[in-house]
N, C-alpha and C positions, 0 to 999 in steps of 0.2 A: 504493500500499501503508499500510499504519496504520503509525505508529511500531513500530520491531524493536526489543523488549525483551532487554537483556542476562541471562540469568540466572544467577544459582550453582550450583554442582554441587549443592547442598540443594537448590535451587528449581529446581531442573532434576529431580530423582528425585522430588518434590512433586509439580509437574504431570505427571508420566507416574503416576504416585499417582492423580492425581484423574482425570485423563482416561480411565482404568480402571473407579473405584470412583462417580464422580459422571455420569461421560458414558456410561459401558456398552462403552467400546469394550476389547478383551479386549488382557492385554499382548501375546498371541501375535500379534496382528493389528497392534500398531505393530512388533514387531521385524521380521513380515514385511514390512510395506511402507518398513522402513528398509532393508534386504536388497533391497527392488526397486530402491530408489533407490542404493543402492553399487554395483550390477552393472551398472545401468542408465549411472550417472554414470563405471565407470570403460570401458565401452564407448566411453563418448563423448567421456572425457577421452583413452585410451590405444587407437586404432581399430587401430593393429600389431599388439598383442597377442596371445600364441596361448596361450604358455605362460607360466600366473599360478600364485603361491604365494600362500596365506593362509595368516597365521600368526595364530593362533585362543588367544585364554586361555578361563576357564572360567566366565566371567560375562557377563553381558547383551551388551558387547561384543562377546565370542568367539561369542556367541551370532547377530548380525547377520554375522559373516564367516564365519561357514561355511554361512547359508542361503541369502548373496552368492555362498559359494564352489558349493551347487549348481545356484544361477541361471545362474552363466558355463558350469556341467560342461554343463548342458542343453542352452545355446545354442552349443556342441561346441567351447570351449577346454580347451585340456589342463591341466587343474586339478591340484595340489597340495595336500591341506590337510595342514594340520599343529598340531595340539592340544597345549598347552602343557602336559601332566596329566595324569591318568589322569581315561579317559572314566568310570570309575564312579563319579568325584564330583562330576559335572554333576548338578544339578537343574534344576527348571522348568522354561523356554521354551528353556536354554540345551540341555538333556535333547534338549527335543523337536526341536532346530536339527539334532542331532546324529546321530539314528534318521533323520534325512531323508534326512540328507548322505550316511551311511555306506552305500556299495550301488557296486560293480564299476562301475558304467555311470559314476561321477558325479568317476572319475577317482583320484588314491592320496589314502588317508585314512588319516591316523598319529597315535596318540596317543604322546606322550615322556614323559617322568616326571623326564629327568635330563638333564644337557651330554653326556653321551657321549653318550645315543640320541640327541641335537640333530645331534652332530657328522657321525652316521654318514647325513644327508639332504644331505649340501652339493650332491649332484647339483639341490638345488629352487633353490638357489642361482641356477641358465645360466636364467632365467628370462626374461618380457617385462615381466612387472609382478610387483611384491611389495604383497600387501593387508597393511598390517598393523589386524589387529582384536583386539591382545593385550589390551591394557586401554584405560580411558576415562575417564568423567566419574567415576565413584568413585575413581578413584586417587591414593592420598597415597603420599608422599616416600618412604622414596626408591626406584631400582628395586632391586628385588634378586631373589634368585632365578631362576626359570626367564626371567622375562624379561629379567631382566641377562643371563643367558647368550644368549639368543635373538639382544641387540641384540648379544654378543660374536659371536656365529654370522652374523650380516649382514657385521659388517667382516672376520666371515675373507675373505669373499671378494675381498678387498683393500684398497688406500686408501681407496676408497670402493664403495659399495656399488653392482654394476654392473648393477641394472635401477632405471628410477624404482619410488617407493613411496607409495603410498595409505593414507593413514592415516583410517581408522574414527573421527569423533569426534576425536580428537588424538590426534597421534604417541605412542608408550605413554612416559612418563614426564611427560609436561607436566600437573602440575596443573591440572586447569578453571576453580581459581579464582584464576591468578597472573598476576600485570597488570605485569608485566617483560617485557619481547623477547627477551632467550632463557633459558633456567635450565637451563645448562651442558652437558657432553657425553655424562653418562648420560640419555640422550633419543633414542628412533629417529629416524633422519631421516624428510623429507617431501618429496614433489615434487607433492600433491594434498592436500587431506584436506575432506572432507565431513561434517558433522553435522548434527544433528536438530530440530526444531520451535524452536528459539530457540539465538544462538551464548553462550557462556560467558565469562567475561572475556579468556581467553587466546586465545579467536577474535578477538577484534580488540585487541587487547591485543599479541601475544605474533608475534615474525618467526616462524611454524611453519611454511614451508616453506623449500628451500635458495636461489631467491630472489624474488623481491619478485611478480614478475608472476605467479610459479603458482599453481593456483587452491584457495581456501580458500572454500567452500560450505554453506551449509543449504538441508535437504529436508524440506520438510514430509509428515509419518507420520500423521496426523489428529489433533491433539490440541488441541483448539479454544481459542480465543483467551485465552477465560473460567478459564483451566487454566493461563496461563500469566502466572504470579503473581509481581511481584519487590521487594524492596526497596532494589534496588542503588538505583537513580536515574541506570543510566548504559542510553544508547540507540545503536542502529547511525546515524551521522552520514547513510549512503546512501538511508536510509528515505523523509529528508524530499523528495530530488528530485519526486517525484510534483509537489510547489509547484509545480514550475516548470513540468510538461509539458501542464498543462491549453491545451487550443485558447482561444485569443482571439475575441471575437464581433467579425460583419462591422460592426461599427457603431462601433468605438471608434477615437478618434486616439490621439495624440499625450500630449496632456493626461489621460488615463487611467494612464501608465503615470511620471508622477513628474517630479519636474529636480532632478537631484544639483549638486551643486558640490564641486566638488575644490578644495582649497584646498593649493598645497606650491610647491615648486621653489627654484631657488636659478641667477645667472648671472654668473658674473663671478668678483675675487676670493676668495669665500669657494666658489669652488666649480660646476661645469656641471652642477646635479640635474636639468637640464628633462626629462629623459626620463623621471621617476619619472612628476610626475601627468600625462603624456600619457598614461602606459600605463593609469596607473589612472582616467583620463576615460575611456580607449577599452574598457577592460572593463569602466565601467558603462554605455554604450553597448552592446557587446556581450551583456551580459547581460539587454538589453529595456527599461533604462530609457528614456521618451521622449525627453526632456532632459539634455545633460548640458553645465554651466560648468566652464572651468576657468579660475582667478584665481590668477594667476601673478605675479614680479616682471615689470615690462614690459622690460625685456632678453631675459626668455626666452618673451616671446609668439610671434616669432616660429618657435621650436623645436617650441613644442608646437603652433602652431597649422599645421604642415607634417605632424603627425601625421596627422591625418585631418579630415578639411574637415566631417566633422557633428561634431566635437567646437568648441561657443565658448569664445571666451575672453574674459576677462575683464583686462584691466591693470593690476597693482598698482603706488604707486610703491616703489620699492626705495633700501637703503640705496646706501652708496661703492660695500658688497662685493658686491651685485647676493644681496640676503636683501629681505627683507619688511619694510619702514619701519613703523616703529608710529602714524604717520602716518593709516594706512589705518583707523584707528579712528574717525577725525572722521564724530558719528554719520549725515549723510546720508550720506555714502561707505557705509557699514556697511549702511545700511536700503536705500540701491537693490542692496548685491550682493546681501543676501540674500532681497532681492523676488523669491517665487512658487516658492523654492528648498524640496523638500521632504525634502532629506536632503543632510546635509554629510559630507564626508568628508576631513580635513584630517592632515598630517603628510610623506605622502611626498616628497621630496629639500626636503621648509623649509628646514634648515637651525636652529641654535640659537641665533646670538645674540641678545644682550639684547633688542632690538625686535622682531623677528619673534618672538620670545618672549612680552612683552606683547599684541604686536597677536594673536598664536593665542590663549591666554588668553582676553583680552577677548573676542575673536569667539566660543570656545564659552561664554561666561559669557552673551551677548546675546541666545542664540537656546536655543530647548526644539524644537527638527527632529531626530529619531532621527539619531544621531551615527557615524558611525565614526572612529578614533584611532590611528593607526598612527606608527611609523618616529619622527622626532624630537618628535611630538606628543605618544608616551607619554617618551619622556626628560624633556620636560617637565615630564610631571606626577608623572614621577616625584620633582620636588624640593617639590613641591606638591598631600602628600596632601588634605590637608584641604580643597581647591579641587574634588578629584577627588570627594570622597563628597556635594558640593554638583551638582558639574555633573548627576551620575548621577541626581537627584530629579527627577521628573515624566516624563521620558525614556526613550526607547532609545538606549541608549547603550554603542557597541562596542567593544573595544580587539582589537587585533592581534598582541601581542607576542612575539616569538621568546625563545628560554630565556632571551637575554642583556637584554633588555629586560625579560622578567619579575621577573629578580633585582633590577632595581634597583625595578622596583613595589613590590615587599614586602620590599628590603633586605637581599638575603640572597646566594648561590653560585650561578652558574651551574651547578654539582653538584647543591646542595641543589635546586636546581627539577629537575634530570631525574630525579632520586633520588626524588623523591614530588610528581608531573608530575600527576595527577590529586585528592590532598591539593589542591596546590598553588592548582590552576585551581577547583577547587569552591570552595574555603575563601575565596578573594578574590572573588570572585562574590558569592557568600551578602554576606559583605562590603559589601562597595562597589555591593554593587545592580547591574549591570553585569552584558552580556553578556560573556565571555572567551573568545578564540580562542587559543588556547597553540598556538605552529606548532610542527615537526616530526615527525619520523615520526608517527605517528599524532595530527594534529595532533586537539587535545580543544577543544573547546564545551561551556562552564562557563555554565549561566542562574544568574540572580537566585535564584531557587526551588530551587536545589541538585540540578536535572537536571545531568548532563553526556551530552553524546554525544559518540563517538568515532569517528572518521575512519579509512577506510583504505584511502582512493583515496590515488595518489600515488607517487611513487620517487625516487631518489638524485640524477636531476639535473635537480632543483628547486633543490637545491642551490647556487642562482647568484644572482646581482643582478637587481632588479625579479621576482624573482615574490611579493614580499609587498605588491607595487606595483598587479600584477595581481589579487592576492586582495583588495584594499582595496575596490577599483572595481567587482567583482563583487559583493561584498556588499553596498556602496552600490547596485550597480543592482537589486538584488534587495529590497531593504528599499524603494526607491521604489515596487517593484511591489507589494508585498507588505508593505506598514506594520501591520496586522491584524496579522501572520503573523509577527513576525520572527526568533523563534525560530528555527523554519522555514527564513524565509527565508536565516538568515547560516550553518543548516547546509547546506542545500542549495547557496548559495555555494561553500561549504568543499568541499566534497564533486564537486562538477562544477570547480573550479579542479584536483582529482588527477587527475582522471577525464580531462580535456582532456588532462592533462602524459600519463596516458601510452597513450592515444593516438598521441602526439606522439611519443613515445621507438619505440612499435611501430610507426612506420612512418620513425623515421628513428635516431636513439641516442641513448642515454642520456650520453655526455659533451660532445654537440653539443648538448640541447634551450635553446632559451635562452625568458625568461619570455615571450616574443610568441608564442611558438611553440603554448601555452596557447591563446592567445585562436584563433590559427588553425582549431586544432581543436574552440573549442568547442560547435560547431555538432552535432558527435558526441556529445559529453558529451552536451547535452540532446537528444538522441533517443534515448540510450542507454536501455536500459530494465534495473532490478536483476534483474528476472525473468529468467531464459535459458529454454529452453524443452530438457523435456527427450526421452529416446531415442521416449517414448507421445506425443510433442507434444504435453504438456498445459504449462501454465505451471506451471514448477515451481522448480528451484533459485535459490537468492541468492548473487547472488557477492560476496561482502563482499572477495575477491581476487579479478586477473584475471580483470575481467569486457571489458576493452581485449584482452586476446591474446583471449580467447574468443570474443570482435565477429569474428575473421579477422583482428587487427592485429598 
């Protein structure tokens, strides 16, 4: 698939208008397509649900819900539909949807105009599935009136809503343009969400569902790509996965897929961090790089070599403390180390001793090959901002900071970084001319041209030592194979990392997940498709979230 743009609420409305006015698709047909997607997804995701309650607002989101209710009733489900508002106030496509639904054969259909009337329908809470089609992309806070009363009515069923909730477009009360992870209490709960055509900011940034592995999907409904115009410069990182899924030609050899050099590690009084470069090197191999060499302090060589016989090793002179010594910068040694390498990954387990810093900065300054910098390499650069700007000129330079490292790079606090993740990542990448991978929940990949890709794979189990080392290796491994498409290579690596972890957790548990477990499940991630099949067997929904669970793990 091509890159999936994120559209603002206004841009989504403009897309719908363009689809109708420029491309001749009647708006009622868009609603019918949306309702088919909702009904099919409800039956696919909640196959045991026989009793369904559909809550509808008076706008087009409610119209989607009404048409979906009709389809579910026609499929033999016991459906109760509650319209929040007077039927006489409906207009346009929503009025058409109401007229088609309002038939005795299509279950209980009720219009409620105040909270007291809503309370009379408490039996509707005794359902197997609740469909929230109250408010959609056009919602502007705060939640009020009958919508707020409906939320309180849902809560009246107990401490938690007794039935799972499927949100149409967005959980009611969640602004489409919101980039925060959470929006407070005045928002409908959701156990799944389905939107149409393209994600809005809330779909990629927000924790819309009660669990991280519950589905958030995008369904195509007939809008042509030419109608999807956005000025946000935000994409979904998962759409770059296709870059890594093409078949290889039968005549290729290892030389076609690059040679990654991983530099890092300590072993001795400075600490035992030989596992970090070993995991990064193994990840680069697993990502498909043709050759990988791990250059580490000589005392650490045995540990690194024991990880995988396929990883080549290069001993570097060590300080008494067991870190890489500055004497490794001798020109002939450096030339031999770099010879034939196509990507450099530096930082995992490196340490921050003075000699090590001199070696690392000298090595970075002496080469122009694509480079991934992580961990201690980032901390060294934080103290040398002028050098960072020079290193980025004329090369692909990828930085992979966690929020603490990002705070040091920009001279601020972790709190400020986390409160302004999008702006911080974008401005830094543009200013420094680097590709910045700001790690965390919803990892951001910010590019020098100002575009930002948001990653929606991954889970809380990844908050464990070694995860960043694996990511560094995956990025380096894909850069080695796709040097001419560095932006998508980085995005694909970030998405694959999270998706592999999702597969691992669905086979195990998020508490016991190890960084190396991601590598064990990487093949499944590579084979995964961002598109899953809908109820009609056609290539349909794009899974922003919950893809591993949907695949049966």
